[in-house]
VMD Tcl script that builds the backbone (N, CA, C; Angstrom):
set m [mol new atoms 471]
animate dup $m
set s [atomselect $m all]
$s set {name element resname resid chain x y z} {
  {N N UNK 1 A -29.863 37.393 55.661}
  {CA C UNK 1 A -31.241 37.432 56.118}
  {C C UNK 1 A -31.609 36.106 56.761}
  {N N UNK 2 A -32.462 36.182 57.741}
  {CA C UNK 2 A -32.936 34.981 58.436}
  {C C UNK 2 A -34.136 34.418 57.692}
  {N N UNK 3 A -34.193 33.115 57.624}
  {CA C UNK 3 A -35.308 32.450 56.954}
  {C C UNK 3 A -36.275 31.960 58.014}
  {N N UNK 4 A -37.528 32.139 57.802}
  {CA C UNK 4 A -38.488 31.657 58.811}
  {C C UNK 4 A -38.550 30.132 58.790}
  {N N UNK 5 A -38.634 29.543 59.971}
  {CA C UNK 5 A -38.750 28.091 60.088}
  {C C UNK 5 A -40.182 27.690 59.791}
  {N N UNK 6 A -40.384 26.532 59.166}
  {CA C UNK 6 A -41.757 26.099 58.883}
  {C C UNK 6 A -42.492 25.817 60.191}
  {N N UNK 7 A -43.760 26.093 60.186}
  {CA C UNK 7 A -44.581 25.853 61.377}
  {C C UNK 7 A -44.730 24.365 61.590}
  {N N UNK 8 A -44.701 23.941 62.876}
  {CA C UNK 8 A -44.843 22.516 63.201}
  {C C UNK 8 A -45.944 22.372 64.240}
  {N N UNK 9 A -47.090 22.023 63.787}
  {CA C UNK 9 A -48.201 21.819 64.714}
  {C C UNK 9 A -48.272 20.370 65.156}
  {N N UNK 10 A -47.645 19.485 64.478}
  {CA C UNK 10 A -47.684 18.066 64.798}
  {C C UNK 10 A -46.798 17.336 63.825}
  {N N UNK 11 A -46.762 16.013 63.920}
  {CA C UNK 11 A -45.908 15.263 63.004}
  {C C UNK 11 A -46.408 15.394 61.576}
  {N N UNK 12 A -45.463 15.363 60.673}
  {CA C UNK 12 A -45.819 15.426 59.261}
  {C C UNK 12 A -46.617 14.191 58.908}
  {N N UNK 13 A -47.649 14.332 58.093}
  {CA C UNK 13 A -48.510 13.187 57.774}
  {C C UNK 13 A -47.755 12.022 57.148}
  {N N UNK 14 A -46.720 12.273 56.361}
  {CA C UNK 14 A -46.005 11.177 55.701}
  {C C UNK 14 A -45.159 10.387 56.688}
  {N N UNK 15 A -44.732 10.997 57.802}
  {CA C UNK 15 A -43.848 10.289 58.719}
  {C C UNK 15 A -44.610 9.450 59.736}
  {N N UNK 16 A -45.892 9.687 59.938}
  {CA C UNK 16 A -46.672 8.926 60.917}
  {C C UNK 16 A -46.725 7.437 60.574}
  {N N UNK 17 A -47.012 7.033 59.331}
  {CA C UNK 17 A -47.028 5.588 59.025}
  {C C UNK 17 A -45.645 4.943 59.188}
  {N N UNK 18 A -44.595 5.697 58.880}
  {CA C UNK 18 A -43.246 5.139 59.036}
  {C C UNK 18 A -42.935 4.867 60.500}
  {N N UNK 19 A -43.344 5.793 61.370}
  {CA C UNK 19 A -43.101 5.588 62.805}
  {C C UNK 19 A -43.894 4.403 63.323}
  {N N UNK 20 A -45.103 4.256 62.861}
  {CA C UNK 20 A -45.931 3.131 63.299}
  {C C UNK 20 A -45.319 1.816 62.836}
  {N N UNK 21 A -44.798 1.785 61.616}
  {CA C UNK 21 A -44.170 0.561 61.098}
  {C C UNK 21 A -42.898 0.241 61.868}
  {N N UNK 22 A -42.149 1.266 62.230}
  {CA C UNK 22 A -40.910 1.046 62.973}
  {C C UNK 22 A -41.186 0.562 64.385}
  {N N UNK 23 A -42.334 0.917 64.948}
  {CA C UNK 23 A -42.665 0.513 66.317}
  {C C UNK 23 A -43.128 -0.936 66.392}
  {N N UNK 24 A -43.607 -1.498 65.288}
  {CA C UNK 24 A -44.070 -2.899 65.293}
  {C C UNK 24 A -42.876 -3.837 65.372}
  {N N UNK 25 A -42.970 -4.921 66.142}
  {CA C UNK 25 A -41.858 -5.880 66.192}
  {C C UNK 25 A -41.728 -6.615 64.858}
  {N N UNK 26 A -40.505 -6.995 64.533}
  {CA C UNK 26 A -40.254 -7.743 63.301}
  {C C UNK 26 A -40.781 -9.161 63.457}
  {N N UNK 27 A -41.269 -9.742 62.360}
  {CA C UNK 27 A -41.756 -11.124 62.454}
  {C C UNK 27 A -40.591 -12.084 62.700}
  {N N UNK 28 A -40.874 -13.164 63.414}
  {CA C UNK 28 A -39.865 -14.182 63.694}
  {C C UNK 28 A -39.678 -15.026 62.439}
  {N N UNK 29 A -38.427 -15.251 62.006}
  {CA C UNK 29 A -38.218 -16.076 60.810}
  {C C UNK 29 A -38.696 -17.508 61.044}
  {N N UNK 30 A -39.137 -18.147 59.957}
  {CA C UNK 30 A -39.644 -19.518 60.045}
  {C C UNK 30 A -38.552 -20.480 60.505}
  {N N UNK 31 A -37.339 -20.305 60.017}
  {CA C UNK 31 A -36.230 -21.160 60.450}
  {C C UNK 31 A -35.099 -20.268 60.945}
  {N N UNK 32 A -34.538 -20.648 62.036}
  {CA C UNK 32 A -33.417 -19.892 62.586}
  {C C UNK 32 A -32.114 -20.462 62.050}
  {N N UNK 33 A -31.225 -19.594 61.657}
  {CA C UNK 33 A -29.909 -20.028 61.185}
  {C C UNK 33 A -29.061 -20.383 62.402}
  {N N UNK 34 A -28.444 -21.535 62.343}
  {CA C UNK 34 A -27.599 -21.981 63.443}
  {C C UNK 34 A -26.146 -21.826 63.010}
  {N N UNK 35 A -25.392 -21.115 63.802}
  {CA C UNK 35 A -23.973 -20.916 63.488}
  {C C UNK 35 A -23.213 -22.218 63.708}
  {N N UNK 36 A -22.245 -22.440 62.860}
  {CA C UNK 36 A -21.399 -23.629 63.014}
  {C C UNK 36 A -20.591 -23.480 64.301}
  {N N UNK 37 A -20.327 -24.581 64.973}
  {CA C UNK 37 A -19.525 -24.479 66.198}
  {C C UNK 37 A -18.117 -23.998 65.855}
  {N N UNK 38 A -17.487 -23.272 66.759}
  {CA C UNK 38 A -16.124 -22.806 66.476}
  {C C UNK 38 A -15.178 -23.993 66.357}
  {N N UNK 39 A -14.110 -23.841 65.583}
  {CA C UNK 39 A -13.165 -24.954 65.442}
  {C C UNK 39 A -12.495 -25.262 66.778}
  {N N UNK 40 A -12.158 -26.521 66.944}
  {CA C UNK 40 A -11.468 -26.941 68.169}
  {C C UNK 40 A -10.023 -26.452 68.122}
  {N N UNK 41 A -9.349 -26.556 69.245}
  {CA C UNK 41 A -7.941 -26.144 69.308}
  {C C UNK 41 A -7.102 -26.968 68.335}
  {N N UNK 42 A -7.378 -28.269 68.239}
  {CA C UNK 42 A -6.616 -29.119 67.318}
  {C C UNK 42 A -6.887 -28.742 65.863}
  {N N UNK 43 A -8.149 -28.376 65.557}
  {CA C UNK 43 A -8.469 -27.943 64.194}
  {C C UNK 43 A -7.760 -26.626 63.876}
  {N N UNK 44 A -7.753 -25.705 64.839}
  {CA C UNK 44 A -7.034 -24.439 64.640}
  {C C UNK 44 A -5.550 -24.682 64.417}
  {N N UNK 45 A -4.976 -25.580 65.191}
  {CA C UNK 45 A -3.551 -25.889 65.055}
  {C C UNK 45 A -3.262 -26.499 63.683}
  {N N UNK 46 A -4.136 -27.395 63.238}
  {CA C UNK 46 A -3.950 -28.012 61.920}
  {C C UNK 46 A -4.044 -26.955 60.814}
  {N N UNK 47 A -5.001 -26.031 60.927}
  {CA C UNK 47 A -5.126 -24.953 59.934}
  {C C UNK 47 A -3.888 -24.063 59.935}
  {N N UNK 48 A -3.356 -23.785 61.121}
  {CA C UNK 48 A -2.143 -22.979 61.234}
  {C C UNK 48 A -0.984 -23.665 60.514}
  {N N UNK 49 A -0.801 -24.955 60.770}
  {CA C UNK 49 A 0.314 -25.680 60.153}
  {C C UNK 49 A 0.149 -25.813 58.641}
  {N N UNK 50 A -1.104 -25.812 58.158}
  {CA C UNK 50 A -1.327 -25.870 56.709}
  {C C UNK 50 A -0.815 -24.614 56.008}
  {N N UNK 51 A -0.836 -23.487 56.689}
  {CA C UNK 51 A -0.409 -22.233 56.059}
  {C C UNK 51 A 1.100 -22.057 56.052}
  {N N UNK 52 A 1.827 -22.848 56.815}
  {CA C UNK 52 A 3.282 -22.710 56.877}
  {C C UNK 52 A 3.929 -23.165 55.576}
  {N N UNK 53 A 5.049 -22.567 55.259}
  {CA C UNK 53 A 5.841 -23.025 54.123}
  {C C UNK 53 A 6.610 -24.277 54.526}
  {N N UNK 54 A 7.231 -24.912 53.565}
  {CA C UNK 54 A 8.015 -26.111 53.877}
  {C C UNK 54 A 9.489 -25.765 53.959}
  {N N UNK 55 A 10.108 -26.252 55.012}
  {CA C UNK 55 A 11.511 -25.945 55.286}
  {C C UNK 55 A 12.421 -26.405 54.152}
  {N N UNK 56 A 12.103 -27.529 53.550}
  {CA C UNK 56 A 12.966 -28.069 52.488}
  {C C UNK 56 A 13.003 -27.158 51.259}
  {N N UNK 57 A 12.039 -26.227 51.155}
  {CA C UNK 57 A 12.004 -25.304 50.020}
  {C C UNK 57 A 12.478 -23.900 50.394}
  {N N UNK 58 A 13.166 -23.760 51.514}
  {CA C UNK 58 A 13.603 -22.430 51.978}
  {C C UNK 58 A 14.422 -21.708 50.911}
  {N N UNK 59 A 15.294 -22.427 50.237}
  {CA C UNK 59 A 16.130 -21.801 49.204}
  {C C UNK 59 A 15.271 -21.261 48.054}
  {N N UNK 60 A 14.238 -22.026 47.673}
  {CA C UNK 60 A 13.341 -21.563 46.606}
  {C C UNK 60 A 12.556 -20.326 47.054}
  {N N UNK 61 A 12.187 -20.279 48.340}
  {CA C UNK 61 A 11.462 -19.115 48.855}
  {C C UNK 61 A 12.341 -17.865 48.766}
  {N N UNK 62 A 13.629 -18.016 49.053}
  {CA C UNK 62 A 14.562 -16.891 48.943}
  {C C UNK 62 A 14.673 -16.460 47.480}
  {N N UNK 63 A 14.703 -17.435 46.566}
  {CA C UNK 63 A 14.758 -17.105 45.137}
  {C C UNK 63 A 13.517 -16.325 44.708}
  {N N UNK 64 A 12.367 -16.656 45.293}
  {CA C UNK 64 A 11.137 -15.912 44.997}
  {C C UNK 64 A 11.307 -14.454 45.414}
  {N N UNK 65 A 11.895 -14.226 46.587}
  {CA C UNK 65 A 12.130 -12.851 47.043}
  {C C UNK 65 A 13.044 -12.095 46.079}
  {N N UNK 66 A 14.116 -12.749 45.643}
  {CA C UNK 66 A 15.038 -12.101 44.705}
  {C C UNK 66 A 14.347 -11.811 43.371}
  {N N UNK 67 A 13.513 -12.732 42.901}
  {CA C UNK 67 A 12.791 -12.524 41.641}
  {C C UNK 67 A 11.797 -11.368 41.770}
  {N N UNK 68 A 11.121 -11.274 42.907}
  {CA C UNK 68 A 10.178 -10.174 43.120}
  {C C UNK 68 A 10.900 -8.833 43.187}
  {N N UNK 69 A 12.080 -8.825 43.796}
  {CA C UNK 69 A 12.871 -7.590 43.860}
  {C C UNK 69 A 13.277 -7.158 42.450}
  {N N UNK 70 A 13.710 -8.115 41.635}
  {CA C UNK 70 A 14.103 -7.799 40.257}
  {C C UNK 70 A 12.900 -7.294 39.460}
  {N N UNK 71 A 11.745 -7.935 39.650}
  {CA C UNK 71 A 10.525 -7.534 38.943}
  {C C UNK 71 A 10.121 -6.104 39.318}
  {N N UNK 72 A 10.370 -5.714 40.568}
  {CA C UNK 72 A 10.039 -4.359 41.025}
  {C C UNK 72 A 11.105 -3.345 40.613}
  {N N UNK 73 A 12.182 -3.822 39.963}
  {CA C UNK 73 A 13.235 -2.924 39.506}
  {C C UNK 73 A 14.209 -2.512 40.598}
  {N N UNK 74 A 14.335 -3.333 41.626}
  {CA C UNK 74 A 15.229 -3.016 42.738}
  {C C UNK 74 A 16.592 -3.647 42.530}
  {N N UNK 75 A 17.618 -2.983 43.010}
  {CA C UNK 75 A 18.935 -3.621 43.013}
  {C C UNK 75 A 19.123 -4.239 44.392}
  {N N UNK 76 A 19.578 -5.468 44.378}
  {CA C UNK 76 A 19.702 -6.252 45.597}
  {C C UNK 76 A 21.009 -7.014 45.502}
  {N N UNK 77 A 21.914 -6.760 46.411}
  {CA C UNK 77 A 23.214 -7.425 46.342}
  {C C UNK 77 A 23.184 -8.784 47.016}
  {N N UNK 78 A 23.182 -8.801 48.311}
  {CA C UNK 78 A 23.125 -10.076 49.012}
  {C C UNK 78 A 22.448 -9.838 50.337}
  {N N UNK 79 A 21.872 -10.876 50.885}
  {CA C UNK 79 A 21.137 -10.731 52.131}
  {C C UNK 79 A 21.810 -11.437 53.285}
  {N N UNK 80 A 21.236 -11.238 54.458}
  {CA C UNK 80 A 21.672 -11.943 55.662}
  {C C UNK 80 A 20.574 -12.934 56.017}
  {N N UNK 81 A 20.976 -14.129 56.413}
  {CA C UNK 81 A 20.020 -15.198 56.681}
  {C C UNK 81 A 20.275 -15.769 58.062}
  {N N UNK 82 A 19.190 -16.010 58.804}
  {CA C UNK 82 A 19.331 -16.536 60.158}
  {C C UNK 82 A 18.227 -17.569 60.407}
  {N N UNK 83 A 18.587 -18.858 60.462}
  {CA C UNK 83 A 17.575 -19.877 60.745}
  {C C UNK 83 A 17.256 -19.923 62.243}
  {N N UNK 84 A 16.066 -20.410 62.558}
  {CA C UNK 84 A 15.662 -20.563 63.950}
  {C C UNK 84 A 14.655 -21.686 64.078}
  {N N UNK 85 A 14.389 -22.077 65.328}
  {CA C UNK 85 A 13.416 -23.143 65.578}
  {C C UNK 85 A 12.770 -22.897 66.935}
  {N N UNK 86 A 11.442 -22.979 66.990}
  {CA C UNK 86 A 10.706 -22.842 68.240}
  {C C UNK 86 A 10.221 -24.223 68.661}
  {N N UNK 87 A 10.796 -24.739 69.755}
  {CA C UNK 87 A 10.456 -26.097 70.201}
  {C C UNK 87 A 9.003 -26.217 70.624}
  {N N UNK 88 A 8.471 -25.191 71.267}
  {CA C UNK 88 A 7.096 -25.260 71.765}
  {C C UNK 88 A 6.094 -25.418 70.623}
  {N N UNK 89 A 6.263 -24.659 69.554}
  {CA C UNK 89 A 5.315 -24.738 68.435}
  {C C UNK 89 A 5.775 -25.688 67.340}
  {N N UNK 90 A 7.018 -26.134 67.444}
  {CA C UNK 90 A 7.624 -27.012 66.428}
  {C C UNK 90 A 7.604 -26.354 65.048}
  {N N UNK 91 A 7.935 -25.071 65.048}
  {CA C UNK 91 A 7.949 -24.294 63.811}
  {C C UNK 91 A 9.349 -23.742 63.597}
  {N N UNK 92 A 9.853 -23.933 62.389}
  {CA C UNK 92 A 11.145 -23.353 62.021}
  {C C UNK 92 A 10.913 -21.948 61.491}
  {N N UNK 93 A 11.910 -21.118 61.648}
  {CA C UNK 93 A 11.827 -19.774 61.076}
  {C C UNK 93 A 13.103 -19.514 60.290}
  {N N UNK 94 A 12.989 -18.628 59.341}
  {CA C UNK 94 A 14.133 -18.263 58.514}
  {C C UNK 94 A 14.058 -16.760 58.336}
  {N N UNK 95 A 14.895 -16.048 59.057}
  {CA C UNK 95 A 14.891 -14.591 58.995}
  {C C UNK 95 A 15.808 -14.128 57.868}
  {N N UNK 96 A 15.281 -13.257 57.028}
  {CA C UNK 96 A 16.001 -12.785 55.848}
  {C C UNK 96 A 16.029 -11.257 55.880}
  {N N UNK 97 A 17.230 -10.691 55.893}
  {CA C UNK 97 A 17.381 -9.242 55.837}
  {C C UNK 97 A 17.997 -8.893 54.491}
  {N N UNK 98 A 17.299 -8.059 53.743}
  {CA C UNK 98 A 17.731 -7.716 52.392}
  {C C UNK 98 A 17.951 -6.212 52.265}
  {N N UNK 99 A 19.170 -5.794 51.920}
  {CA C UNK 99 A 19.382 -4.386 51.592}
  {C C UNK 99 A 19.004 -4.172 50.124}
  {N N UNK 100 A 18.072 -3.270 49.880}
  {CA C UNK 100 A 17.606 -3.015 48.515}
  {C C UNK 100 A 17.742 -1.532 48.198}
  {N N UNK 101 A 17.791 -1.240 46.906}
  {CA C UNK 101 A 17.894 0.149 46.454}
  {C C UNK 101 A 16.936 0.327 45.286}
  {N N UNK 102 A 16.141 1.393 45.343}
  {CA C UNK 102 A 15.190 1.685 44.281}
  {C C UNK 102 A 14.277 2.808 44.711}
  {N N UNK 103 A 13.174 2.961 44.004}
  {CA C UNK 103 A 12.219 4.004 44.382}
  {C C UNK 103 A 11.423 3.539 45.601}
  {N N UNK 104 A 10.928 4.499 46.347}
  {CA C UNK 104 A 10.122 4.211 47.534}
  {C C UNK 104 A 8.943 3.314 47.167}
  {N N UNK 105 A 8.251 3.668 46.084}
  {CA C UNK 105 A 7.089 2.892 45.642}
  {C C UNK 105 A 7.487 1.465 45.257}
  {N N UNK 106 A 8.610 1.307 44.564}
  {CA C UNK 106 A 9.045 -0.026 44.138}
  {C C UNK 106 A 9.397 -0.895 45.341}
  {N N UNK 107 A 9.966 -0.296 46.368}
  {CA C UNK 107 A 10.319 -1.066 47.568}
  {C C UNK 107 A 9.059 -1.566 48.257}
  {N N UNK 108 A 8.053 -0.703 48.385}
  {CA C UNK 108 A 6.792 -1.150 48.983}
  {C C UNK 108 A 6.093 -2.179 48.097}
  {N N UNK 109 A 6.167 -1.996 46.788}
  {CA C UNK 109 A 5.582 -2.966 45.856}
  {C C UNK 109 A 6.228 -4.335 46.072}
  {N N UNK 110 A 7.536 -4.351 46.224}
  {CA C UNK 110 A 8.262 -5.592 46.482}
  {C C UNK 110 A 7.819 -6.216 47.803}
  {N N UNK 111 A 7.780 -5.422 48.872}
  {CA C UNK 111 A 7.435 -5.956 50.193}
  {C C UNK 111 A 6.025 -6.539 50.209}
  {N N UNK 112 A 5.073 -5.822 49.650}
  {CA C UNK 112 A 3.695 -6.309 49.637}
  {C C UNK 112 A 3.525 -7.495 48.693}
  {N N UNK 113 A 4.246 -7.492 47.577}
  {CA C UNK 113 A 4.215 -8.640 46.666}
  {C C UNK 113 A 4.766 -9.891 47.324}
  {N N UNK 114 A 5.805 -9.732 48.134}
  {CA C UNK 114 A 6.386 -10.875 48.846}
  {C C UNK 114 A 5.376 -11.468 49.821}
  {N N UNK 115 A 4.624 -10.622 50.505}
  {CA C UNK 115 A 3.619 -11.123 51.448}
  {C C UNK 115 A 2.484 -11.838 50.723}
  {N N UNK 116 A 2.161 -11.388 49.500}
  {CA C UNK 116 A 1.130 -12.084 48.714}
  {C C UNK 116 A 1.637 -13.435 48.225}
  {N N UNK 117 A 2.874 -13.463 47.728}
  {CA C UNK 117 A 3.441 -14.692 47.156}
  {C C UNK 117 A 3.790 -15.727 48.222}
  {N N UNK 118 A 4.207 -15.259 49.383}
  {CA C UNK 118 A 4.642 -16.149 50.461}
  {C C UNK 118 A 3.766 -15.882 51.686}
  {N N UNK 119 A 2.579 -16.492 51.751}
  {CA C UNK 119 A 1.647 -16.187 52.844}
  {C C UNK 119 A 2.158 -16.590 54.225}
  {N N UNK 120 A 3.216 -17.352 54.286}
  {CA C UNK 120 A 3.808 -17.768 55.562}
  {C C UNK 120 A 4.955 -16.844 55.961}
  {N N UNK 121 A 5.086 -15.724 55.257}
  {CA C UNK 121 A 6.129 -14.741 55.565}
  {C C UNK 121 A 5.536 -13.603 56.383}
  {N N UNK 122 A 6.375 -13.027 57.226}
  {CA C UNK 122 A 6.002 -11.828 57.982}
  {C C UNK 122 A 7.004 -10.737 57.643}
  {N N UNK 123 A 6.517 -9.536 57.455}
  {CA C UNK 123 A 7.388 -8.381 57.255}
  {C C UNK 123 A 7.682 -7.834 58.642}
  {N N UNK 124 A 8.889 -8.100 59.141}
  {CA C UNK 124 A 9.250 -7.712 60.505}
  {C C UNK 124 A 9.685 -6.265 60.606}
  {N N UNK 125 A 10.402 -5.788 59.598}
  {CA C UNK 125 A 10.957 -4.442 59.689}
  {C C UNK 125 A 11.279 -3.935 58.294}
  {N N UNK 126 A 11.108 -2.645 58.125}
  {CA C UNK 126 A 11.526 -2.005 56.887}
  {C C UNK 126 A 12.012 -0.604 57.265}
  {N N UNK 127 A 13.226 -0.297 56.867}
  {CA C UNK 127 A 13.802 1.003 57.186}
  {C C UNK 127 A 14.327 1.659 55.926}
  {N N UNK 128 A 14.035 2.941 55.771}
  {CA C UNK 128 A 14.420 3.681 54.569}
  {C C UNK 128 A 15.506 4.697 54.889}
  {N N UNK 129 A 16.363 4.930 53.896}
  {CA C UNK 129 A 17.419 5.932 54.025}
  {C C UNK 129 A 17.635 6.556 52.656}
  {N N UNK 130 A 17.754 7.881 52.648}
  {CA C UNK 130 A 17.971 8.610 51.400}
  {C C UNK 130 A 19.164 9.533 51.630}
  {N N UNK 131 A 20.114 9.530 50.703}
  {CA C UNK 131 A 21.303 10.382 50.837}
  {C C UNK 131 A 20.927 11.859 50.829}
  {N N UNK 132 A 20.164 12.281 49.825}
  {CA C UNK 132 A 19.743 13.676 49.681}
  {C C UNK 132 A 18.244 13.724 49.445}
  {N N UNK 133 A 17.624 14.804 49.851}
  {CA C UNK 133 A 16.173 14.936 49.714}
  {C C UNK 133 A 15.720 14.765 48.270}
  {N N UNK 134 A 16.470 15.264 47.326}
  {CA C UNK 134 A 16.078 15.205 45.922}
  {C C UNK 134 A 16.333 13.878 45.240}
  {N N UNK 135 A 17.003 12.940 45.905}
  {CA C UNK 135 A 17.318 11.648 45.283}
  {C C UNK 135 A 16.052 10.837 45.030}
  {N N UNK 136 A 15.953 10.281 43.832}
  {CA C UNK 136 A 14.826 9.400 43.511}
  {C C UNK 136 A 15.057 8.009 44.090}
  {N N UNK 137 A 16.321 7.632 44.236}
  {CA C UNK 137 A 16.669 6.311 44.761}
  {C C UNK 137 A 16.697 6.337 46.291}
  {N N UNK 138 A 16.157 5.301 46.885}
  {CA C UNK 138 A 16.111 5.147 48.333}
  {C C UNK 138 A 16.795 3.835 48.674}
  {N N UNK 139 A 17.536 3.820 49.760}
  {CA C UNK 139 A 18.096 2.568 50.267}
  {C C UNK 139 A 17.175 2.079 51.376}
  {N N UNK 140 A 16.947 0.782 51.403}
  {CA C UNK 140 A 16.088 0.222 52.447}
  {C C UNK 140 A 16.651 -1.108 52.914}
  {N N UNK 141 A 16.377 -1.412 54.165}
  {CA C UNK 141 A 16.665 -2.737 54.718}
  {C C UNK 141 A 15.313 -3.358 55.031}
  {N N UNK 142 A 15.032 -4.470 54.374}
  {CA C UNK 142 A 13.751 -5.146 54.525}
  {C C UNK 142 A 14.014 -6.470 55.228}
  {N N UNK 143 A 13.306 -6.700 56.340}
  {CA C UNK 143 A 13.508 -7.956 57.074}
  {C C UNK 143 A 12.208 -8.758 57.108}
  {N N UNK 144 A 12.284 -9.943 56.547}
  {CA C UNK 144 A 11.177 -10.892 56.544}
  {C C UNK 144 A 11.529 -12.064 57.445}
  {N N UNK 145 A 10.502 -12.715 57.984}
  {CA C UNK 145 A 10.680 -14.016 58.620}
  {C C UNK 145 A 9.742 -14.984 57.925}
  {N N UNK 146 A 10.301 -16.095 57.459}
  {CA C UNK 146 A 9.498 -17.169 56.879}
  {C C UNK 146 A 9.226 -18.176 57.989}
  {N N UNK 147 A 7.981 -18.596 58.135}
  {CA C UNK 147 A 7.610 -19.598 59.131}
  {C C UNK 147 A 7.386 -20.909 58.391}
  {N N UNK 148 A 8.152 -21.920 58.790}
  {CA C UNK 148 A 8.255 -23.152 58.007}
  {C C UNK 148 A 8.011 -24.390 58.855}
  {N N UNK 149 A 7.492 -25.419 58.195}
  {CA C UNK 149 A 7.329 -26.729 58.834}
  {C C UNK 149 A 8.294 -27.695 58.182}
  {N N UNK 150 A 8.533 -28.796 58.852}
  {CA C UNK 150 A 9.475 -29.787 58.329}
  {C C UNK 150 A 8.888 -30.619 57.201}
  {N N UNK 151 A 7.609 -30.541 56.975}
  {CA C UNK 151 A 6.984 -31.305 55.899}
  {C C UNK 151 A 5.909 -32.222 56.430}
  {N N UNK 152 A 6.170 -32.900 57.538}
  {CA C UNK 152 A 5.181 -33.782 58.149}
  {C C UNK 152 A 4.383 -32.983 59.176}
  {N N UNK 153 A 3.125 -33.314 59.335}
  {CA C UNK 153 A 2.298 -32.632 60.330}
  {C C UNK 153 A 2.785 -33.014 61.721}
  {N N UNK 154 A 2.828 -32.070 62.652}
  {CA C UNK 154 A 3.244 -32.403 64.008}
  {C C UNK 154 A 2.211 -33.302 64.673}
  {N N UNK 155 A 2.666 -34.101 65.606}
  {CA C UNK 155 A 1.764 -35.005 66.314}
  {C C UNK 155 A 0.825 -34.205 67.194}
  {N N UNK 156 A -0.432 -34.644 67.243}
  {CA C UNK 156 A -1.412 -33.983 68.102}
  {C C UNK 156 A -1.235 -34.505 69.525}
  {N N UNK 157 A -1.388 -33.626 70.540}
  {CA C UNK 157 A -1.215 -34.086 71.928}
  {C C UNK 157 A -2.299 -35.032 72.357}
}
mol reanalyze $m
mol bondsrecalc $m
mol representation Tube
mol addrep $m
């Protein structure tokens, strides 16, 4: 059955004051908030370098990855390691490829935990492989890159 629509001869009395209030301009605040100036290029560069890990601790960073894998219940045999250096940014990199085996959830738990523990790490690639559909265990290759500084701040131009 169709329901009759309510009659509308004009605006509802309760909505008229709301419309009038909405039409009035807002009062100007007594004090205006002034935004801080954006950081300079040198300040941005300094902040970037502060977040980098230290190259001299690269071995300890790898141990952190192995400990996180063990904590997630993953089996991890050995990894592949590839150091690098970018002359333009004066940043060292350490690429780590780890073959791991465990549950899908545990592998993601490990990868995300590594990014939390090592904020200067990037998860470059993660690939999964399962022998059979019913297998609970998944094989994965996880590739991280650690971005590292030599310890001293680079000279400003």
